[in-house]
C-alpha positions as CSV (number, residue, x, y, z in Angstrom):
1,X,45.2,94.6,113.8
2,X,44.8,98.0,112.0
3,X,45.5,101.2,114.1
4,X,42.6,103.0,115.5
5,X,43.2,105.9,113.1
6,X,43.0,103.8,110.1
7,X,39.8,102.0,111.3
8,X,38.2,105.4,111.9
9,X,39.2,106.4,108.4
10,X,37.8,103.1,106.9
11,X,34.5,103.5,108.7
12,X,34.1,107.2,108.0
13,X,34.8,106.8,104.1
14,X,32.5,103.8,104.0
15,X,29.6,105.4,105.8
16,X,30.0,108.6,103.5
17,X,30.0,106.5,100.4
18,X,33.3,107.7,99.3
19,X,34.4,104.6,97.4
20,X,37.9,105.7,96.2
21,X,38.8,106.8,99.7
22,X,37.3,103.7,101.2
23,X,39.4,101.6,98.7
24,X,42.5,103.4,99.6
25,X,42.0,103.0,103.4
26,X,41.2,99.3,102.8
27,X,44.4,98.8,100.7
28,X,46.3,100.4,103.6
29,X,44.8,98.0,106.1
30,X,45.9,95.1,103.9
31,X,49.4,96.5,103.5
32,X,49.8,96.9,107.2
33,X,48.6,93.4,107.8
34,X,51.0,91.9,105.2
35,X,53.8,93.8,106.7
36,X,53.0,92.2,110.1
37,X,53.2,88.7,108.2
38,X,49.5,88.2,108.6
39,X,49.3,86.8,105.1
40,X,46.1,84.7,105.7
41,X,44.2,87.8,106.8
42,X,45.6,89.9,104.1
43,X,44.6,87.4,101.5
44,X,41.1,87.2,102.8
45,X,40.8,90.9,102.9
46,X,42.0,91.2,99.2
47,X,39.5,88.6,98.2
48,X,36.8,90.5,99.8
49,X,38.0,93.8,98.2
50,X,39.0,92.7,94.8
51,X,37.6,89.2,94.5
52,X,41.1,87.8,94.2
53,X,44.4,87.8,96.2
54,X,47.8,89.5,95.5
55,X,49.0,86.4,93.5
56,X,47.7,88.3,90.5
57,X,49.4,91.6,91.5
58,X,52.2,93.2,89.5
59,X,54.7,91.5,91.8
60,X,53.5,88.2,90.6
61,X,53.9,89.2,87.0
62,X,57.4,90.2,87.6
63,X,58.4,86.6,88.3
64,X,57.5,85.7,84.7
65,X,59.9,88.3,83.5
66,X,62.8,86.7,85.5
67,X,62.2,83.0,84.9
68,X,65.4,81.0,84.7
69,X,65.8,79.3,81.3
70,X,67.6,76.1,80.0
71,X,70.6,77.4,77.9
72,X,70.4,74.2,75.8
73,X,66.8,74.8,74.6
74,X,65.8,78.3,76.1
75,X,62.9,76.6,77.8
76,X,61.8,77.9,81.2
77,X,63.1,75.8,84.1
78,X,60.0,76.6,86.3
79,X,56.4,77.2,86.0
80,X,54.7,80.1,87.9
81,X,51.2,79.0,89.3
82,X,48.6,81.0,91.1
83,X,47.7,79.1,94.2
84,X,44.0,78.9,94.8
85,X,43.5,76.0,97.1
86,X,43.2,76.7,100.8
87,X,43.6,74.5,103.8
88,X,39.9,73.6,103.9
89,X,40.2,72.3,100.3
90,X,42.5,69.3,101.2
91,X,42.2,66.2,103.7
92,X,45.3,65.6,105.5
93,X,46.3,63.1,108.3
94,X,46.3,64.4,111.8
95,X,50.2,64.3,111.8
96,X,50.5,66.3,108.6
97,X,47.8,68.9,109.7
98,X,49.8,69.5,112.9
99,X,53.1,69.9,111.1
100,X,51.5,72.4,108.7
101,X,49.7,74.3,111.5
102,X,53.2,74.7,113.2
103,X,54.6,75.7,110.0
104,X,52.1,78.4,109.4
105,X,52.3,79.7,112.9
106,X,56.1,80.1,112.6
107,X,55.9,82.0,109.3
108,X,53.2,84.3,110.6
109,X,55.4,85.1,113.6
110,X,58.6,85.0,111.7
111,X,59.8,88.4,113.3
112,X,59.5,86.9,116.8
113,X,61.6,84.0,115.9
114,X,64.1,86.2,114.2
115,X,64.5,88.4,117.3
116,X,65.8,85.1,119.0
117,X,68.1,84.2,116.2
118,X,65.7,81.6,114.8
119,X,63.8,81.1,111.6
120,X,61.0,78.9,110.2
121,X,61.7,75.7,108.2
122,X,62.7,76.4,104.6
123,X,63.0,72.9,103.3
124,X,60.1,70.3,103.5
125,X,60.1,66.7,101.8
126,X,56.8,65.3,100.8
127,X,56.8,61.4,100.3
128,X,54.0,59.1,99.2
129,X,52.2,57.3,96.3
130,X,50.9,59.2,93.4
131,X,47.6,61.1,93.7
132,X,47.7,61.4,97.5
133,X,47.9,65.2,97.8
134,X,51.5,66.1,97.6
135,X,51.2,68.8,94.9
136,X,47.8,70.1,96.2
137,X,49.5,70.5,99.7
138,X,52.3,72.4,98.2
139,X,49.7,74.6,96.6
140,X,47.9,75.1,100.0
141,X,51.2,76.0,101.6
142,X,51.8,78.8,99.0
143,X,48.2,80.0,99.3
144,X,48.2,80.1,103.1
145,X,51.6,82.0,103.1
146,X,50.5,84.4,100.5
147,X,53.3,83.4,98.1
148,X,53.3,82.3,94.5
149,X,53.8,78.5,93.8
150,X,56.8,77.8,91.5
151,X,57.0,74.3,90.1
152,X,60.4,73.3,88.9
153,X,60.1,71.6,85.4
154,X,62.4,68.4,85.9
155,X,62.1,67.6,82.2
156,X,63.8,71.0,81.4
157,X,66.2,70.9,84.3
158,X,67.7,67.6,83.2
159,X,69.7,68.1,80.3
160,X,71.5,65.8,77.9
161,X,74.6,67.9,77.9
162,X,77.4,67.1,80.3
163,X,77.3,69.5,83.3
164,X,74.3,71.4,82.0
165,X,71.9,69.9,84.6
166,X,73.9,71.2,87.5
167,X,74.0,74.6,85.8
168,X,70.2,74.6,85.4
169,X,69.8,73.7,89.0
170,X,72.0,76.4,90.1
171,X,69.8,78.9,88.1
172,X,66.7,77.5,90.0
173,X,68.3,77.9,93.3
174,X,69.3,81.4,92.5
175,X,65.9,82.2,91.5
176,X,64.4,80.7,94.7
177,X,67.0,82.8,96.6
178,X,66.0,86.0,94.9
179,X,62.1,86.0,94.9
180,X,60.0,84.9,97.9
181,X,58.0,81.9,96.7
182,X,57.0,78.2,97.6
183,X,59.3,76.3,95.1
184,X,58.2,72.7,94.4
185,X,60.7,70.2,93.0
186,X,58.1,67.6,91.9
187,X,59.4,64.1,91.1
188,X,62.7,65.3,92.4
189,X,64.0,61.7,92.8
190,X,65.2,62.3,89.3
191,X,67.9,64.5,90.6
192,X,68.3,63.0,94.1
193,X,68.7,59.3,93.3
194,X,70.9,57.1,95.5
195,X,74.5,57.6,94.3
196,X,75.4,54.0,95.3
197,X,73.2,52.7,92.3
198,X,75.6,50.8,90.1
199,X,73.3,51.1,87.1
200,X,73.7,54.9,86.8
201,X,76.6,56.7,85.2
202,X,78.9,59.1,86.8
203,X,77.0,62.3,85.5
204,X,73.9,61.5,87.7
205,X,76.2,61.1,90.8
206,X,77.7,64.5,90.0
207,X,74.2,66.0,89.8
208,X,73.2,64.5,93.1
209,X,76.3,65.9,94.7
210,X,75.7,69.3,93.2
211,X,72.1,69.3,94.4
212,X,73.1,68.2,98.0
213,X,75.6,71.1,98.1
214,X,73.0,73.7,96.8
215,X,70.6,72.4,99.6
216,X,73.4,72.8,102.2
217,X,74.2,76.3,101.1
218,X,70.6,77.5,100.5
219,X,69.8,80.6,102.5
220,X,67.2,82.2,100.2
221,X,63.7,83.8,100.5
222,X,61.7,80.8,99.4
223,X,60.3,77.7,101.0
224,X,61.7,74.6,99.2
225,X,59.6,71.5,98.8
226,X,60.8,68.2,97.4
227,X,58.1,65.8,96.4
228,X,58.6,62.2,95.4
229,X,56.5,59.0,94.7
230,X,59.7,56.9,95.2
231,X,61.3,57.7,98.6
232,X,63.0,54.4,98.6
233,X,65.4,55.4,95.9
234,X,66.5,58.7,97.4
235,X,70.0,59.1,98.4
236,X,70.4,58.6,102.1
237,X,72.1,62.0,102.4
238,X,68.9,63.7,101.1
239,X,66.9,63.2,104.3
240,X,68.8,65.1,106.7
241,X,68.9,68.2,104.3
242,X,65.1,68.7,105.0
243,X,63.7,70.4,108.1
244,X,60.4,68.4,108.0
245,X,59.2,65.2,106.3
246,X,55.4,64.8,105.5
247,X,54.3,61.4,104.6
248,X,51.2,61.0,102.4
249,X,49.2,57.9,102.3
250,X,46.1,56.4,100.6
251,X,43.1,57.8,102.4
252,X,41.4,55.7,105.1
253,X,37.6,55.5,105.5
254,X,37.5,58.6,107.8
255,X,39.6,60.7,105.3
256,X,37.4,59.5,102.4
257,X,34.3,60.8,104.3
258,X,36.0,64.1,104.7
259,X,37.2,64.2,101.2
260,X,33.6,63.5,99.9
261,X,32.2,66.3,102.1
262,X,34.8,68.8,100.6
263,X,34.5,67.6,96.9
264,X,30.7,67.3,97.0
265,X,30.3,70.8,98.6
266,X,27.6,72.8,96.7
267,X,26.4,69.8,94.7
268,X,22.8,68.7,95.2
269,X,22.6,64.8,95.8
270,X,20.1,62.3,96.9
271,X,22.5,60.4,99.2
272,X,24.3,61.2,102.4
273,X,28.1,61.5,102.4
274,X,28.0,60.0,105.9
275,X,26.5,56.8,104.5
276,X,29.0,54.0,105.1
277,X,27.9,52.2,101.9
278,X,28.7,55.3,99.9
279,X,32.1,55.9,101.5
280,X,33.1,52.2,100.9
281,X,32.6,52.6,97.2
282,X,35.8,54.7,97.2
283,X,37.8,52.4,99.4
284,X,41.3,51.8,97.9
285,X,41.3,55.0,95.8
286,X,43.7,57.8,96.1
287,X,42.7,61.5,96.6
288,X,43.2,62.2,92.9
289,X,41.1,59.0,91.9
290,X,38.2,60.2,94.2
291,X,38.3,63.7,92.8
292,X,38.2,62.4,89.3
293,X,35.3,60.1,89.9
294,X,33.2,63.0,91.4
295,X,34.1,65.3,88.6
296,X,33.1,62.7,86.0
297,X,29.8,62.0,87.9
298,X,29.0,65.8,88.1
299,X,29.5,66.1,84.4
300,X,27.2,63.3,83.7
301,X,24.6,64.7,86.0
302,X,24.8,68.1,84.2
303,X,24.8,66.7,80.7
304,X,21.8,64.5,81.6
305,X,19.9,67.4,82.9
306,X,19.5,65.9,86.2
307,X,18.9,68.0,89.3
308,X,20.6,65.7,91.7
309,X,23.9,63.6,91.9
310,X,22.8,60.1,92.3
311,X,24.5,57.0,93.8
312,X,24.0,55.4,90.4
313,X,26.0,58.1,88.7
314,X,28.7,57.7,91.2
315,X,28.9,54.0,90.6
316,X,29.0,54.5,86.9
317,X,31.9,56.9,87.3
318,X,33.7,54.5,89.6
319,X,33.4,51.6,87.0
320,X,35.0,54.0,84.4
321,X,37.8,54.8,86.9
322,X,38.3,51.1,87.8
323,X,38.7,50.4,83.9
324,X,41.2,53.4,83.5
325,X,43.3,52.1,86.4
326,X,43.3,48.6,85.0
327,X,44.6,49.9,81.6
328,X,47.2,51.9,83.3
329,X,48.5,48.9,85.2
330,X,48.7,46.9,81.8
331,X,50.6,49.7,80.2
């Protein structure tokens, strides 16, 4: 909490209508809270003061100036994303919610841990089928910790030139070590595949060996997240390199209800999201499928000039989603 002197200054400048002095005092409060690792509070205060968080600050822009690049094609190896999702925007299992709560607590009290020779986890593994919230959760982690989200572009990292992939990975790890971020290796099974697979050539095995060594040696400023849809093909040595493993599954009926409450927030509708018949319409869909259906139904409502989102619009959107998934399976 801000000091008594700073609070008195804040209230005094605000009551006098001195906007420049009020902003200066407010910015000092935010700096103090961020220095104390109270990133959630600092982010919320910035949003109140500026309408946005510090992810659009000059420090955020500095990252773009130092992006690691592929020497073969001169393409960025990572993408910088401004995280906007918050914890209340995603629906997680009880186990994953508890794991993230513990993670945030450790990062917000990092100085206490350091004083005892300990530190928060800096390597997480996200496993589960496509569309079940792995990337969204990585964004939430970045947002809640007040850090930029860095997405590693596997298509750029993996090179056709012998030895270049490991070199690209080294650049990514050096970047993560230099700048505090949440760094996401999405679909990272491409560089962490089981080395015993006889169908793969020696270069891939060398890449996996290099990746494992880099994970072992990593002591940087960033929180690393590996995300995969195919945990069954991961090299067995990968698992012990991560501090925590979060398993994502298709949402059950309870999670679908919560997801509908989140995604339909602010939309006028003529049905109750607690209605079992409405919830069962989405059974068997992933988080991404449900979000896509709601977005499609909302667009139809707006374009048709309707005031309320109806069950009929939902069903029409679901039919289109079922057709899209059927085409995808045949492809």
